N, C-alpha and C positions, 0 to 999 in steps of 0.2 A: 556397375559398381566395381567390378574387377578391373575394367579399363581405367576408371578414375584412380583407383589405388595404384595401378601400374604407372600412370602418368605422374601421380603425386609423389611417388617414391623417387622419380628421376627429376621432377620439377615441382617442388612442394608449394605450388600456388594455392591449392585447395586448403592445405594445412595453414598457410599464412592467412587466408581469408577467414577461416574458422577461428583462428587465434585473435586476429585484429578486429573482426566485425561481429563474431558470434559469441565467443567466450570471453571477450575483452571485459575486464572488471570496470564497472562504472559507478560513480557515487549514486546512492539510492535516492537522493533528494533533489535530483535535477528537475526543474520546472519546465514549462513550455517555452520559456525564454531561451532554452538550449536547443530548441528545434531549428533556429534560424541558420545555424552552421550547415546542417544537412540540407536545408531548403536552398541555400545558396549554391551548393554543389549540384542539386537537381536542376536549378534554373540555368546554371552554366552549361550543362549538357543540352538542355532545350535550345539555348541560344546558339551553340555551336552547330547543332543539327539543322536548325532553321536557317542559319547563316549560310551553310554549305548549299542548301537548296536554292536560296536566293542568288547566290553567286553564280549559279548555272545560267541565269537569265539576265544578270546585271551587266551593263557595258560601262567600264570605267573610262569614259571619254566625255569631255565637256559638251560635245554636240549631241550625245546620245544618252547620257546618264539619266536625265529627267524623264525622257520618253521611255527608257527601258524600265524604270520604276512603274510608270503608267501601264506599260505592257504587262508587267508582272501582276498588277492589280486587276487588269481588265481581260487579258487574253490567256494567261497561264492557268491551267486547271488548279483551283484552290490556291492560286497565287496570292489573292487578297488575304486568305487565312494565314498563310505562311508569313506574309509581311507583318500582319497585325500581331501574330505570335511573337515575332522578333522585336517589333517596335515597342509593344507593351511589356515584353519580357525584360527589356533593358531598364525600363522604369521600375518595375517590381524588383528587379535584381538589386538596384540601389536601395530600395526600401528595406529589403531583407538585410543587406550588408550594413546599412546604417543602424538598424535595430541591433544587429549583432555587435557592432562596435560600441554603441551606447550601453549595451548589456555588460560588455567587458569593462567599460569605465565604471559602471555602478558597482559591480561585484569584485573589482580589483583583479581581473584575470590577467593583467599585465605584470603583476608582481612576481618576484622570485618564487620558483625557478622557471617561470614561463615568459621571461623577457623576449627570448628569441621567437617564441610562438607569436607574440604580439607584433614584433617587428615584421615577421613574414606576412601577417595579416595586413599591415599597413602597406607593404609592397604590393600585395594583391589589390588593395584599394587604388593605388597609383596606376597600376596597369589597367584596371577597370576604367578609370577616368580617361586615360589616353585612348583606350579602345572606343569608349563611348563618344568622345569628341570626334575622332576620325570617322566613326560610323554616322554621326550626325551630318557630316559634310557630304556623304555619298549621294543622297537624293538630288543634290545640286539644285535645290530651290533657293529662294531669296535668303531665307534665314541661314541656310547651309553655307552659302557663299559669303555672306557678310559676317557670320559667326567665325568662319575660318579666317577672314581678313582681320577681324579684331583680335582674335587670340594669337595668331601667328605674329602680328605686329607688336605684341607685348614684348617679344624678345629683343626688339630694337632698343629697349631701355638699357640693356646691358652693354658693357664695352664690346666692341666688334659685333654689335647686335645686328647691324644691317647684313653682315655676311651670314649670320645665323638664319635670319629671315629668308634670304635668298636661297640658302641651302634647303630650308623647309619647303619653300615654294618650288624648287627645282628650276628657278629662273628669276626673272625680275618682276613677275606678277603672278597672281594665283591663276593657274591655267591647267592645261592637261597634265603636265608632269606632277603637279600638286595632287590632283585627283587620283592619278595612278599610284603614287607612293602611299597616299592615305588608304586607298583600297587594299594594297598589299599588306600594309601594317595592320589594318583592321582585321584582315583575314588571319594573320599570323599570331597576333598578340593573345587571342583567347587560348591558343595552345600553350603559350608561355604561362598564362594564368593557371592552366591545368597542372603544369609542371610545378609551379610554386605552391599550388594547393596540395599536391601530393607531399611535398616537403613539409608543409604546414601540418598535415595530418600526422606525419612521422614525429614531428616535434610535439604534437598534442599527445600522442600515445607514449611518449617518453616519460612524462610525469602524470598523465591522466588529466581529465577535465577538472576545472575549478567547479565550485558548487555554490549555491546561495549562501551557505554559512561561511564560505571562504576558508575552511580548514581542511587539512589533508585527511585522507582516510587512515584511521588508526586501529580499527577493529575489523574482524572478519565480517561482521554484520553491516559494515558501512558500504559494502559494494554489492551490486547485483550484475549478472551477465547482461551485456548489451542486447543480445537476442534472447527471448522475444520481447523483453520489457520496453526497450527504447526503439526497437524497430516498429513495434505497434504504435508507439507514441509519435514517432516521426511520420508514419504512414497516415495517421489521423491528421496531423498538422499539415501534411502535403495535400490531403483531400480538401481541407478547409481553404488552403491557399489556392488550390486549383479552381475552386468555385469563384473566388474573387478574381482570379486571373481570367477565367472564361467570361465573367461579368463584364470586364473591360473590353475583351476581344469582341464579343458579340453585341454589346449594348452601348458601349462608349469607347470605341477604338481610338478616337482622336481626342480624347479628354485631355491628354497631356501634350498634344501637338500644337504647333504654331500655324495659324492660317497662312501666313506669308510663305511657309515652306511648300505650299501647293501652287506657288507661282514660280515659273522657271527663273533661274539666276540671271540677274541683269546687273552688270558692273556699273551702269550709268544711273541706276535708281536705288537710292539708299532707303531701307525701311525706316519709318518714323521712330521706332523704338527697338533696338537690337537687344534681345535677351537670349541667354543660353537655356538649356534644359533645366528643369527645376532642381535637379540634384547638384547643379553647379552654382545656383543662385547665392547661397551664403558666401562662397568664395568670391563671386563676382561683386557682391556688395562690399566686401573687404577691399577689393581692388579699387573700387570707385570712391571709397570713403576717405582716401588719402590723396591730397592734391598733387604730390610729386609722383610722376609716372614710375620712376625707378623704385621708390619706397613702396608704392602701391603694389607693384609686381612682386617685390620681395615679401611683402606682407601676405599676399595671396598664396604664394608658394609656401611661405613659412607657416601658414595656418594649417597646412597638411603635414609639413615636415615636423612640426612640434610633436605630433603623435609618436614619432620615433623615440623621443626622450621622456615620454610620460613615466615609464618605470623608474626613472632616476629623479624625476621632479616630485613624485609622491613617495616619500620614504616612511610613511606611517607603517608600523608593524602589523596592523590589522588590515585584511583585504576587503571584506565585504562592507558595503554601506549600511547593512543591517545593524552593525555594531559601531557605526560612525555617524551619529546624528548630525553633526555639523557638516561633514562631507556630503551627506545626503541632501541637505538644503542647497548647498552650492552646486551639486550635480544638477538638480532640477532647475536652478537658475540658469545654468549653462545650456540645458536643453531648450528652455524658453528663449535664450539669447540666440541660439542657432535658428529657431523659427523666425525670430524678428529679422535676422540677417537675410533669410530667404525671402521674407516679405519685402524688405527694402530693395533687394536685388531685382525683384520683379517689377519695381516701379521706377519711373524716370529719376535721375539724380538731380533733384531740384527741391527747393523749399525744405520742409521738415524732414524729408527722407535723407538729406545730407547729414543733418544733426543726429538723427536717430541712428543712421549707419555708423557714424563716428563713435557714438556712445557704445553701440553694440560691438563694434570692432575692438574698442578699448577693453570691454569686459571679456571678450573672447580670449585675448592674450593674457589679461590679468588672471583669469581662471587658472591658466597653466603655470605662469611664471611668478604669480604672487600668492594666490589662495592655496593651491596645492602644496607648495613648500611650507607655507605658514601653518596649514593644518597638520602637516607632518610632525611639527614640534609642539603645537599648542593643543591639539585635540586629545582629550584623555583616552586612555586605553581601557575599554570596557571588558569585563570577563567574558571569555568565549566558552562554548561547550567543549567538553573533553573529547567528544566524538560525534559523528554525524547521526548515529543511532540514538543518542541520548537527548532528551528534551533540554532546551537551553536553561529553563528555570531550575531544573534539578541541580545544575552545576554551579549556580550562583550562590555566593555566601549569604546566609540569612542575616 
């Protein structure tokens, strides 16, 4: 203890941890929906550690990449386990982050004064998408190669697009320079995600967490220390998550995988149906629902970029959907719409899937650009509780 005090006096790291993680005042009414932020941080650490071990045996060369993955699976001690941890971790990482985002949309966590906190979260999502896409290319299977071909060719829709595509490829075709730069970026981007996540946490602690009621802490009894109350809650949530995680790793490791990706990449053989990973399917459906290539690409990127301006599209003074019944209905319609887009993206663009995709895409953008601004002015303001500690009904006029 004497050594720790000596160090802390000169480098107050322990005091900072105690203040920010132990004694940090937290709203007393946070539900398990608030576990997903810490879960995302834990998965990020798992992904970085497993990725480092995989990179020790992976060879970023078009002639050896596929075989090096097979070598990891068959010859490296516990290599199969490390790869399945990394592969399924990416899937569950997106599950956790998507739930975290939808929770923020439902409870209005993007509203003032937390706009910058929300924007940093969207930046993390974009970095995750870029990292996941580049990681999907690394096994150099059929779906890896053709997925990279389809996605990188999207940039040809822009002015000077061919130059952008050739820069991404590192040449005039997807080849060894492409794989090398994708590997380098896939290795480096997670550390950038860590940096943005730290800034995200700093912004979170500036004004504190939002809560299910959507009101700020007003009384001393509205807060409790983060430790031990929420450390225990987060530990329980992580234990439940770990059981699900291990269930996929040991019993269904390829549940989210594509069989075509276990075939070496062949530029001369096109898979019958090229599909991205499930977490990209809604955006892929938006891309395909618009006949114009340029407009489709703009709509696909715009479907993510619109999240940056949500705090200014929804100007209603009440945060939480608990006190916004109309917003609650439109929120759940939006969630259903996202699932429909994912289902459409997983199917060939033909027949009814084209019509359903166009209808779902129209509603996706209408939710942000029409319904949110409309509800900001038309939805009535319900009475809110005066504090977190007091029951809602006691504060309503008789």
